ROLUM-169886 format. One record per residue: residue in one letter; x, y, z of N, C-alpha, C in turn. Coordinates in steps of 0.2 Angstrom, whole numbers. Layout:
N
   res      nu      nv      nw     cau     cav     caw      cu      cv      cw
     A       X       Y       Z       X       Y       Z       X       Y       Z
...
END
This chain:
438
   res      nu      nv      nw     cau     cav     caw      cu      cv      cw
     X       4      -6       0       0       0       0       4       6       0
     X       2      11      -4       6      18      -4       5      22       2
     X      10      26       4      10      30       9       6      37       8
     X       0      38      12      -4      44      11       0      50      12
     X       5      50      16       9      56      18      13      57      11
     X      16      52       8      20      53       2      15      57      -4
     X       9      54      -4       4      56      -9       3      64      -8
     X       1      65      -1      -1      72       1       5      77      -1
     X      11      75       1      17      79       0      20      80      -7
     X      18      74     -11      21      74     -18      15      72     -23
     X      10      76     -23       4      73     -28       6      73     -35
     X      10      78     -38      12      78     -45      16      72     -46
     X      21      71     -42      26      65     -43      22      58     -43
     X      18      58     -38      14      52     -37       9      51     -44
     X       6      56     -46       2      55     -52       7      53     -58
     X      13      57     -59      17      55     -65      19      48     -65
     X      21      45     -59      24      38     -59      18      33     -60
     X      12      35     -57       7      30     -58       4      30     -65
     X       4      36     -68       2      37     -75       6      32     -79
     X      12      31     -78      16      27     -82      14      19     -82
     X      10      18     -77       7      11     -76       0      11     -78
     X      -2      16     -81      -9      16     -84     -15      18     -79
     X     -13      20     -73     -18      22     -68     -21      29     -69
     X     -27      29     -69     -31      35     -69     -29      40     -63
     X     -26      45     -65     -23      50     -59     -29      53     -56
     X     -35      53     -58     -41      56     -55     -42      53     -48
     X     -39      47     -47     -40      43     -41     -36      47     -36
     X     -30      49     -38     -26      53     -33     -29      59     -31
     X     -33      63     -35     -37      69     -33     -42      67     -28
     X     -45      61     -30     -51      59     -25     -48      57     -18
     X     -42      54     -18     -39      52     -12     -37      59      -8
     X     -34      64     -11     -32      70      -8     -38      74      -5
     X     -44      73      -9     -50      77      -7     -53      74       0
     X     -53      67       0     -55      64       6     -50      65      12
     X     -44      65      10     -39      66      15     -39      73      18
     X     -41      78      14     -42      85      16     -48      85      21
     X     -53      81      20     -59      81      24     -57      77      30
     X     -53      72      30     -51      68      36     -47      73      41
     X     -42      77      38     -38      81      42     -42      86      45
     X     -47      89      42     -51      94      45     -55      92      50
     X     -58      86      49     -63      83      55     -58      81      60
     X     -52      78      59     -48      76      64     -45      81      68
     X     -44      87      65     -42      93      69     -47      95      74
     X     -54      95      71     -59      97      75     -60      92      81
     X     -59      86      80     -60      80      85     -54      81      90
     X     -48      83      88     -43      84      93     -44      90      97
     X     -46      95      94     -48     102      98     -53     100     103
     X     -58      97     100     -64      95     105     -62      91     111
     X     -58      86     109     -55      81     114     -51      85     119
     X     -47      89     117     -42      93     121     -46      98     126
     X     -51     101     123     -56     105     128     -60     101     132
     X     -62      95     130     -66      91     134     -62      88     140
     X     -56      86     139     -52      84     144     -50      89     149
     X     -49      95     147     -48     101     152     -54     102     156
     X     -60     102     152     -66     104     156     -68      99     161
     X     -67      92     159     -68      87     163     -64      87     170
     X     -58      89     169     -53      90     174     -56      95     179
     X     -58     101     176     -60     107     179     -67     105     183
     X     -71     101     180     -77      99     183     -76      95     189
     X     -71      90     189     -69      86     194     -67      90     200
     X     -63      95     199     -60     100     204     -66     104     207
     X     -71     106     203     -77     109     205     -81     105     210
     X     -82      99     208     -85      94     213     -82      94     219
     X     -75      93     219     -72      93     226     -73     100     230
     X     -73     105     226     -73     112     229     -80     113     232
     X     -86     110     229     -93     111     231     -94     107     237
     X     -90     102     239     -91      98     245     -89     102     251
     X     -84     107     250     -82     111     255     -85     118     255
     X     -88     120     249     -91     126     249     -97     126     244
     X    -103     125     246    -109     124     241    -109     130     237
     X    -106     136     238    -107     142     234    -101     143     229
     X     -96     138     229     -90     138     225     -92     139     218
     X     -89     144     214     -91     146     207     -88     140     203
     X     -91     139     197     -88     134     192     -81     137     189
     X     -76     133     188     -69     135     186     -70     138     179
     X     -65     143     177     -65     146     171     -64     141     165
     X     -60     136     166     -59     131     161     -66     128     159
     X     -70     126     164     -76     123     163     -81     128     159
     X     -82     134     162     -86     139     159     -84     141     152
     X     -78     142     151     -76     143     144     -77     138     139
     X     -77     131     141     -78     126     136     -85     125     135
     X     -89     126     140     -97     126     139    -100     132     136
     X     -96     137     136     -99     143     133    -103     148     138
     X    -104     145     143    -108     149     148    -107     145     155
     X    -108     149     160    -108     146     167    -114     141     168
     X    -112     135     170    -117     130     172    -121     132     178
     X    -128     131     178    -132     133     183    -130     129     190
     X    -129     122     189    -127     118     194    -123     112     192
     X    -121     107     196    -117     102     194    -121      97     189
     X    -127      96     190    -131      92     185    -132      96     178
     X    -132     102     178    -132     106     172    -126     105     168
     X    -120     105     172    -113     104     169    -113      97     166
     X    -115      92     170    -115      85     168    -118      84     161
     X    -124      87     161    -128      87     155    -125      90     149
     X    -122      96     150    -118      99     144    -112      95     142
     X    -108      92     147    -102      89     145    -104      82     142
     X    -110      79     144    -112      73     140    -114      74     133
     X    -117      80     132    -119      82     125    -113      83     121
     X    -108      87     124    -102      88     120     -97      82     119
     X     -98      77     124     -95      71     123     -98      67     117
     X    -104      67     116    -108      64     110    -105      68     104
     X    -104      74     104    -102      78      98     -95      76      97
     X     -91      75     102     -84      72     101     -84      65      98
     X     -88      61     100     -89      54      97     -91      55      90
     X     -95      59      88     -97      60      81     -91      62      77
     X     -87      67      80     -81      69      76     -77      63      75
     X     -76      59      80     -71      53      79     -74      48      74
     X     -80      47      75     -83      42      70     -83      44      63
     X     -84      51      62     -83      54      55     -76      53      53
     X     -71      55      57     -64      54      55     -62      47      53
     X     -65      42      57     -63      35      56     -66      33      49
     X     -72      36      47     -75      35      41     -71      37      35
     X     -69      43      36     -65      46      30     -58      42      30
     X     -55      40      35     -49      36      35     -50      29      32
     X     -56      26      33     -57      20      30     -58      21      22
     X     -61      26      20     -62      28      13     -55      28      10
     X     -51      32      13     -44      33      10     -40      26      10
     X     -41      22      15     -38      15      15     -41      11       9
     X     -47      11       8     -50       7       3     -47       9      -4
     X     -47      16      -5     -44      19     -11     -37      16     -12
     X     -33      17      -7     -26      15      -7     -25       7      -8
     X     -29       3      -6     -29      -4      -7     -29      -6     -14
     X     -32      -2     -18     -33      -3     -25     -28       0     -30
     X     -23       4     -27     -18       8     -30     -12       3     -31
     X      -9       2     -36      -3      -2     -37       3       2     -34
     X       9      -1     -33      15       2     -31      18       7     -36
     X      22      12     -33      25      16     -38      31      13     -41
     X      32      13     -48      37      10     -51      44      13     -49
     X      49       9     -48      56      12     -47      58      16     -53
     X      62      21     -52      65      25     -57      69      21     -62
     X      71      15     -60      75      11     -64      71       8     -70
     X      64       7     -68      60       3     -73      59       7     -79
     X      60       3     -85      58       7     -92      51       8     -92
     X      50      14     -95      43      16     -96      40      13    -102
     X      34      10    -102      31       7    -108      24       5    -106
     X      20       3    -111      13       2    -110      11      -5    -110
     X      15     -10    -112      13     -17    -112      19     -21    -112
     X      18     -28    -113      24     -33    -113      29     -32    -119
     X      26     -28    -124      30     -27    -130      36     -22    -128
     X      35     -18    -123      40     -13    -121      45     -16    -116
     X      44     -22    -114      49     -25    -109      56     -25    -112
     X      61     -25    -108      68     -24    -110      72     -31    -109
     X      75     -34    -114      79     -40    -112      86     -37    -109
     X      87     -39    -103      93     -37    -100      99     -42    -101
     X      97     -48    -102     102     -54    -102     100     -60    -106
     X     104     -63    -110     102     -70    -113     108     -74    -111
     X     106     -80    -109     111     -85    -108     109     -92    -111
     X     114     -95    -114     113    -102    -117     110    -101    -125
     X     111    -107    -128     108    -107    -135     102    -111    -136
     X      98    -110    -140      92    -114    -142      95    -120    -144
     X      92    -126    -142      94    -133    -145      93    -133    -152
     X      97    -137    -156      96    -138    -163      94    -146    -164
     X      90    -147    -168      87    -154    -170      88    -155    -177
     X      89    -162    -179      89    -164    -186      82    -167    -187
     X      77    -165    -183      70    -167    -184      66    -162    -181
     X      59    -162    -183      55    -157    -180      53    -159    -173
     X      55    -155    -168      54    -156    -161      46    -156    -159
     X      44    -160    -155      37    -161    -153      36    -156    -147
     X      30    -155    -146      27    -151    -140      27    -156    -135
     X      27    -153    -129      27    -158    -123      20    -162    -122
     X      15    -160    -125       9    -164    -125       9    -170    -129
     X      14    -170    -134      15    -176    -138      21    -180    -135
     X      24    -178    -130      30    -181    -128      28    -185    -121
     X      23    -183    -118      22    -186    -111      14    -186    -110
     X      12    -191    -106       5    -191    -104       4    -186     -99
     X       0    -181    -100      -1    -176     -95      -7    -177     -90
     X     -10    -182     -92     -16    -184     -88     -22    -179     -88
     X     -22    -175     -93     -27    -170     -94     -34    -173     -94
     X     -35    -178     -97     -42    -181     -97     -44    -184     -90
     X     -39    -187     -87     -41    -189     -80     -42    -183     -75
     X     -38    -179     -76     -38    -173     -71     -45    -169     -73
     X     -47    -169     -79     -53    -166     -81     -59    -169     -78
     X     -59    -176     -78     -64    -180     -75     -65    -179     -68
     X     -59    -178     -65     -59    -177     -57     -61    -170     -55
     X     -58    -165     -58     -59    -158     -56     -61    -153     -61
     X     -60    -155     -68     -62    -150     -73     -55    -149     -77
     X     -56    -145     -82     -50    -143     -86     -45    -138     -82
     X     -39    -139     -84     -34    -135     -80     -31    -138     -74
     X     -33    -145     -73     -30    -148     -67     -27    -155     -70
     X     -20    -155     -71     -17    -161     -74     -17    -166     -69
     X     -15    -172     -71     -15    -178     -67      -8    -182     -69
     X      -3    -181     -66       3    -184     -68       4    -191     -64
     X       7    -196     -68       8    -202     -65      15    -205     -68
     X      17    -210     -64      23    -213     -67      29    -208     -67
     X      33    -208     -73      39    -205     -74      38    -197     -73
     X      32    -195     -76      31    -188     -75      30    -185     -68
     X      26    -189     -64      26    -188     -57      32    -188     -54
     X      37    -192     -56      43    -193     -53      47    -187     -55
     X      47    -184     -61      50    -179     -63      48    -172     -59
     X      42    -172     -58      39    -166     -54      42    -166     -47
     X      42    -172     -44      45    -173     -37      53    -171     -37
     X      56    -174     -42      63    -172     -43      65    -165     -43
     X      61    -161     -47      62    -154     -48      61    -151     -41
     X      56    -152     -38      54    -149     -31      60    -150     -26
     X      62    -156     -26      68    -158     -21      74    -154     -23
     X      76    -154     -30      81    -151     -33      81    -143     -31
     X      76    -140     -32      75    -133     -31      76    -132     -23
     X      73    -135     -19      73    -134     -12      80    -135      -9
     X      84    -141     -12      90    -142      -9      95    -137     -12
     X      95    -134     -18      99    -129     -20      98    -123     -16
     X      92    -121     -15      91    -114     -12      93    -114      -4
     X      92    -120      -1      93    -121       6     101    -122       7
     X     104    -126       3     111    -128       4     116    -123       1
     X     114    -120      -4     119    -116      -8     117    -109      -7
     X     111    -107      -7     109    -100      -7     107     -97       0
     X     107    -101       5     105     -98      11      98     -97      13
     X      94    -100      10      87     -99      12      84    -104      17
     X      80    -102      21      77    -107      26      71    -110      23
     X      70    -117      23      64    -120      20      58    -119      25
     X      53    -118      22      46    -117      26      41    -122      24
     X      37    -124      28      31    -128      26      25    -124      28
     X      21    -121      23      16    -117      25       9    -120      24
     X       4    -116      27      -3    -118      25      -5    -117      18
     X      -9    -121      15     -11    -120       8     -17    -115       7
     X     -20    -114      13     -26    -109      13     -25    -103      18
     X     -27     -98      16     -26     -92      20     -32     -87      21
     X     -31     -83      27     -37     -79      28     -36     -73      23
     X     -42     -69      23     -42     -63      19     -37     -58      21
     X     -35     -57      27     -30     -52      30     -23     -54      27
     X     -22     -61      27     -16     -63      24     -15     -61      17
     X     -20     -62      13     -19     -61       6     -19     -53       5
     X     -22     -49       9     -22     -42       9     -15     -40      10
     X     -11     -43      15      -4     -41      17       0     -42      11
     X      -1     -47       7       4     -48       1       2     -44      -5
     X      -4     -41      -5      -6     -37     -11     -11     -41     -15
     X     -13     -47     -14     -18     -51     -19     -25     -48     -18
     X     -27     -46     -12     -33     -43     -11     -33     -36      -9
     X     -38     -32     -10     -44     -34     -14     -44     -34     -21
     X     -38     -32     -24     -37     -32     -32     -39     -38     -35
     X     -37     -44     -33     -38     -50     -37     -43     -55     -34
     X     -48     -52     -31     -53     -56     -28     -56     -61     -33
     X     -57     -59     -39     -61     -64     -43     -56     -69     -46
     X     -50     -69     -45     -45     -74     -47     -43     -79     -42
     X     -47     -79     -36     -45     -83     -31     -50     -89     -30
     X     -48     -95     -28     -52    -100     -26     -54     -99     -18
     X     -60    -100     -16     -62     -98     -10     -67    -103      -7
     X     -66    -105       0     -70    -109       3     -77    -106       5
     X     -82    -109       8     -88    -106       9     -88    -102      16
     X     -93    -100      18     -94     -95      24     -92     -99      30
     X     -92    -106      30     -90    -109      37     -83    -108      39
     X     -79    -107      34     -71    -106      35     -69     -99      33
     X     -72     -97      27     -70     -91      24     -62     -91      23
     X     -60     -96      19     -52     -96      18     -51     -96      10
     X     -45     -94       8     -44     -94       1     -38     -99       0
     X     -38    -102      -6     -33    -106      -8     -27    -102     -10
     X     -21    -103      -8     -16     -98     -10     -14     -99     -17
     X     -13     -93     -20     -10     -93     -27      -3     -94     -28
     X       1     -93     -22       8     -94     -22      10     -94     -15
     X      16     -96     -13      18     -96      -6      20     -90      -4
     X      21     -85      -8      22     -78      -7      17     -76      -1
     X      11     -78      -2       5     -76       2       7     -77      10
     X       8     -84      12       9     -85      19      16     -83      21
     X      21     -83      16      28     -81      18      28     -73      20
     X      24     -69      17      24     -62      18      22     -61      25
     X      17     -65      27      14     -63      34      18     -67      40
     X      23     -70      38      27     -73      44      29     -68      49
     X      31     -62      47      33     -57      52      29     -51      52
     X      22     -52      50      17     -47      51      17     -44      58
     X      17     -38      58      16     -34      65      23     -34      69
     X      28     -37      66      35     -37      70      39     -32      69
     X      44     -30      73      50     -26      72      56     -30      72
     X      60     -30      67      65     -35      66      72     -31      67
     X      76     -32      71      83     -29      71      87     -29      65
     X      90     -24      63      93     -24      56      98     -29      56
     X     101     -31      61     107     -36      61     104     -43      59
     X      97     -44      60      94     -51      58      92     -51      51
     X      92     -45      48      91     -45      41      97     -46      36
     X      96     -49      30      90     -51      27      88     -58      30
     X      81     -59      30      78     -65      32      76     -68      25
     X      78     -74      23      77     -77      17      73     -84      18
     X      67     -84      15      63     -90      16      62     -93       9
     X      61    -100       9      59    -103       3      54    -109       5
     X      49    -110       0      44    -115       2      41    -118      -4
     X      40    -124      -4      36    -128      -9      29    -128      -8
     X      24    -126     -12      17    -127     -11      14    -128     -18
     X       8    -131     -18       4    -130     -24       1    -123     -24
     X      -1    -121     -30      -4    -114     -31     -10    -115     -35
     X     -15    -111     -33     -22    -111     -36     -24    -105     -39
     X     -25    -105     -46     -27     -98     -49     -33    -100     -54
     X     -38     -95     -53     -44     -96     -58     -42     -93     -65
     X     -37     -89     -66     -37     -86     -72     -33     -90     -78
     X     -31     -96     -76     -28    -100     -81     -32    -101     -87
     X     -28    -100     -93     -31    -101    -100     -36     -95    -101
     X     -36     -90     -98     -40     -84     -99     -40     -82    -107
     X     -47     -81    -109     -48     -79    -116     -45     -84    -121
     X     -45     -90    -119     -42     -96    -124     -35     -96    -125
     X     -31     -92    -121     -24     -92    -122     -20     -98    -119
     X     -16    -101    -123     -11    -106    -121     -15    -112    -116
     X     -21    -114    -119     -25    -119    -115     -23    -126    -116
     X     -18    -127    -121     -16    -134    -123     -10    -136    -118
     X     -10    -142    -116      -4    -144    -112      -5    -142    -105
     X       1    -140    -102       2    -137     -96       5    -130     -95
     X       4    -127    -101       6    -120    -101       3    -115     -96
     X      -4    -116     -96      -8    -112     -91     -13    -117     -87
     X     -12    -118     -81     -17    -123     -77     -19    -119     -71
     X     -25    -122     -68     -27    -119     -62     -24    -121     -56
     X     -20    -127     -56     -16    -130     -50     -10    -132     -53
     X      -4    -129     -50       2    -131     -51       7    -130     -45
     X      13    -133     -45      17    -133     -40      23    -128     -41
     X      26    -125     -36      31    -120     -37      35    -120     -30
     X      41    -118     -31      46    -117     -25      47    -109     -25
     X      45    -106     -20      45     -98     -20      50     -96     -15
     X      54     -91     -17      59     -87     -13      56     -81     -10
     X      57     -79      -4      54     -73      -1      60     -70       4
     X      60     -64       3      65     -60       7      62     -54      11
     X      64     -54      17      63     -47      21      69     -44      23
     X      70     -38      21      77     -35      22      76     -27      24
     X      81     -24      25      81     -17      26      80     -13      20
     X      78      -6      20      77      -2      14      84      -1      10
     X      89      -1      14      96       0      11      98      -6       7
     X      96     -12       9      98     -18       5      93     -20       0
     X      88     -17      -1      83     -20      -5      85     -21     -12
     X      88     -16     -15      90     -17     -22      95     -23     -23
     X     100     -23     -18     105     -28     -19     102     -35     -18
     X      97     -36     -13      94     -42     -12      90     -44     -19
     X      87     -39     -22      83     -40     -28      88     -44     -34
     X      94     -41     -34      99     -44     -39     101     -51     -37
     X     102     -52     -30     104     -58     -27      98     -64     -28
     X      92     -62     -27      87     -66     -27      86     -69     -35
     X      87     -64     -39      86     -65     -46      91     -70     -49
     X      97     -69     -46     103     -74     -48     102     -81     -45
     X      99     -81     -39      97     -88     -37      93     -92     -41
     X      88     -88     -44      83     -91     -48      86     -93     -55
     X      91     -89     -57      94     -90     -64      99     -96     -63
     X     102     -97     -57     106    -102     -56     103    -109     -57
     X      96    -109     -55      93    -116     -56      92    -117     -64
     X      91    -112     -68      91    -113     -75      97    -115     -78
     X     103    -112     -75     109    -114     -78     111    -121     -76
     X     110    -123     -70     111    -130     -68     107    -135     -72
     X     101    -133     -74      97    -138     -78      99    -137     -86
     X     104    -133     -87     106    -133     -94     101    -130     -99
     X      97    -125     -96      91    -123    -100      93    -115    -103
     X      92    -114    -109      93    -107    -111      88    -102    -109
     X      90     -97    -106      85     -92    -103      87     -85    -105
     X      82     -80    -103      84     -73    -104      80     -70     -98
     X      83     -64     -96      81     -60     -91      78     -54     -94
     X      71     -53     -93      68     -47     -95      66     -42     -89
     X      68     -36     -90      65     -31     -85      58     -28     -88
     X      53     -29     -83      47     -27     -85      46     -20     -85
     X      42     -17     -90      41     -10     -91      35      -8     -86
     X      34      -1     -85      29       1     -81      22      -1     -82
     X      21      -2     -88      14      -5     -90      13     -12     -89
     X      18     -16     -88      17     -23     -87      19     -26     -81
     X      22     -22     -76      25     -24     -70      19     -26     -65
     X      20     -31     -61      15     -33     -56      12     -28     -52
     X       6     -29     -49       3     -24     -45       7     -21     -39
     X      10     -26     -35      13     -23     -29      21     -22     -30
     X      23     -23     -36      31     -23     -37      33     -16     -39
     X      38     -14     -37      41      -7     -39      46      -9     -45
     X      49     -15     -45      53     -17     -50      53     -24     -51
     X      53     -27     -57      53     -34     -58      57     -37     -64
     X      60     -42     -63      63     -46     -68      59     -52     -69
     X      58     -54     -76      55     -60     -78      60     -64     -80
     X      61     -71     -78      65     -75     -81      61     -80     -86
     X      63     -80     -92      60     -84     -97      64     -89    -100
     X      62     -95    -100      66    -101    -103      63    -102    -110
     X      68    -104    -115      66    -106    -121      64    -113    -122
     X      59    -115    -125      56    -122    -126      55    -123    -133
     X      59    -128    -135      59    -129    -143      53    -132    -146
     X      49    -136    -142      43    -139    -145      37    -134    -147
     X      36    -129    -142      31    -124    -143      34    -118    -146
     X      41    -118    -147      45    -113    -150      43    -106    -147
     X      43    -106    -140      42    -100    -136      46     -99    -130
     X      47     -92    -128      50     -91    -122      45     -91    -117
     X      46     -95    -112      41     -96    -106      43     -93    -100
     X      39     -89     -97      40     -87     -90      40     -92     -85
     X      46     -93     -81      46     -98     -76      47     -94     -69
     X      49     -88     -69      50     -84     -63      49     -77     -64
     X      45     -74     -59      45     -66     -59      48     -64     -52
     X      54     -61     -52      58     -59     -46      56     -51     -45
     X      52     -50     -40      50     -43     -38      53     -40     -32
     X      54     -34     -32      56     -30     -27      50     -25     -25
     X      47     -26     -19      40     -23     -17      42     -16     -14
     X      48     -15     -12      50      -9      -8      46     -10      -1
     X      42      -5       1      39      -5       8      31      -6       6
     X      29      -8       0      22      -9      -2      18     -14       3
     X      21     -20       3      18     -25       7      20     -24      14
     X      25     -22      16      27     -21      23      22     -16      26
     X      20     -11      23      15      -6      26       9      -9      27
     X       6     -14      23       0     -18      24       1     -22      30
     X       7     -26      30       8     -31      35      11     -28      41
     X      13     -22      41      16     -19      47      22     -23      49
     X      27     -23      44      33     -26      46      38     -21      46
     X      42     -20      51      47     -15      52      54     -18      54
     X      59     -14      53      66     -15      54      68     -10      59
     X      73     -11      63      76      -6      68      83      -6      68
     X      86       0      67      93       0      67      97       1      74
     X     103       1      74     107       1      80     105       7      85
     X     102      13      81     100      19      85      93      18      87
     X      90      12      86      83      11      88      78      15      84
     X      80      17      78      76      20      73      72      15      69
     X      66      15      69      62      10      65      60      13      58
     X      60       8      53      57      10      46      54       4      44
     X      49       5      39      46      -1      36      51      -5      32
     X      50     -12      33      55     -16      29      54     -16      22
     X      58     -19      18      57     -20      11      56     -28      10
     X      52     -30       6      51     -37       4      52     -38      -3
     X      54     -45      -4      55     -47     -11      53     -54     -12
     X      51     -56     -18      50     -63     -19      51     -65     -26
     X      51     -71     -28      52     -74     -34      52     -81     -34
     X      50     -84     -40      49     -91     -41      56     -94     -41
     X      57    -100     -38      63    -103     -39      64    -110     -40
     X      60    -113     -44      56    -110     -50      49    -113     -50
     X      44    -111     -55      38    -114     -56      39    -121     -60
     X      36    -126     -57      37    -133     -60      34    -134     -67
     X      28    -132     -69      26    -134     -75      30    -132     -81
     X      31    -126     -82      35    -123     -88      42    -125     -87
     X      45    -126     -82      52    -129     -81      52    -136     -84
     X      47    -140     -82      46    -147     -85      45    -147     -92
     X      41    -142     -95      40    -141    -102      47    -141    -106
     X      51    -136    -103      57    -134    -106      62    -141    -106
     X      62    -144    -100      66    -150    -100      64    -155    -105
     X      57    -157    -106      54    -161    -110      56    -160    -117
     X      55    -153    -119      55    -151    -126      62    -150    -129
     X      66    -148    -124      73    -146    -126      78    -152    -126
     X      76    -158    -122      80    -163    -122      77    -170    -125
     X      73    -169    -130      70    -174    -133      74    -177    -139
     X      73    -183    -140      77    -187    -146      72    -189    -151
     X      75    -191    -157      71    -192    -163      66    -198    -161
     X      68    -202    -157      63    -208    -155      58    -207    -149
     X      58    -200    -147      53    -198    -143      55    -199    -135
     X      61    -201    -134      63    -201    -127      66    -194    -125
     X      67    -193    -118      69    -187    -116      75    -188    -111
     X      81    -184    -112      87    -185    -108      86    -181    -102
     X      88    -184     -96      87    -180     -90      93    -176     -89
     X      93    -169     -87      99    -165     -86     103    -168     -80
     X     109    -168     -81     114    -170     -76     112    -168     -69
     X     111    -162     -67     109    -160     -61     103    -163     -58
     X      99    -166     -62      93    -169     -59      94    -177     -58
     X      99    -179     -61     100    -187     -60     100    -189     -53
     X     103    -186     -48     103    -188     -41      96    -189     -38
     X      91    -185     -41      84    -185     -39      80    -189     -43
     X      81    -190     -49      77    -193     -54      79    -200     -55
     X      86    -201     -56      89    -207     -58      92    -206     -65
     X      96    -211     -67     100    -211     -73      96    -212     -79
     X      90    -216     -79      87    -218     -84      84    -212     -88
     X      82    -213     -95      79    -208     -99      71    -208     -97
     X      68    -202     -98      61    -202     -97      57    -204    -104
END
């Protein structure tokens, strides 16, 4: 969530940066209008409360004085606040009660304006970093790096759906389209990838492995930025539990330190977790509906970092390199794209997409988005860091896939196929899968 103070003090800059994301800047004007109303009523509430406190204290002193002298006059602070001298103690009590109700009205009105501001802010995306290229769509993304060569074949390479039984028919009978059913060698390949990813990130990259819930509360999804913006893309239980199936492990991992203050010396905190992921938007508008390019349920190993604002950019580069290392060890050609302002994710200030080339479908497939959220998620989740001088600041959070299984599997199948329809297992995976061919 954006900082209302930043918007208040830098309205033109906020509008300029959000406009590069395609945001209607009239939203900023609306927020500032409500904010002005909130500040006015909040000022009235504070003034009223201050006077009420002083008058109540004076009334208490008067009650004590009346016990000693029934003719004791009301104190000036009480008379001044009431606007006239009370006839007696009961008259003063009645006036104070009415003014207390007025104060309560001010407070409720202020809270209402504050809630309106929060609702507006929850739908605003993060401000893009000044490093992000300005653009309108994925066509304006910038290739920052390419590594590896596309495989060459002396035959026409097959797509993954012709190389392996994806269990689409079985999954369709069980759950509907977009839910594959792997068995045999393909199920073993999925398990091998998951174990390989986790071992690499925990043993070599310094991440702490986590096992998280696969369902989360609304507050948890709001902390990470999925709600309320992406409500329609979520799978949800009924009113008995009112839980959401997680779209990524980023959701529970972001809330691990919600409400906490972390000493700077404990940062960065790096977590990784394997989870299934559930998303309604798979195959939207008929795009990439064949095979396992887009599915409603898939598995992924997620990387998540909590760090100080000073180390946010460096951690972004490190996290991205950790994800790239997976592709390098799997001998897969890939490229790093820096997403433009018009294509960057809702909560990200900066994002690199890692795309792997897959020969059968002849496409670059996204297998990881590595995002730096700055303090956007931390403000929602109230995650702070504290330096040696005990100064607290909002933390910076980052996350990225390390990696998503389906498209990594597609690239392995399609890039390592032979003319007789077999698939070579990459050397790095053999300790997990075995030496045989798939």
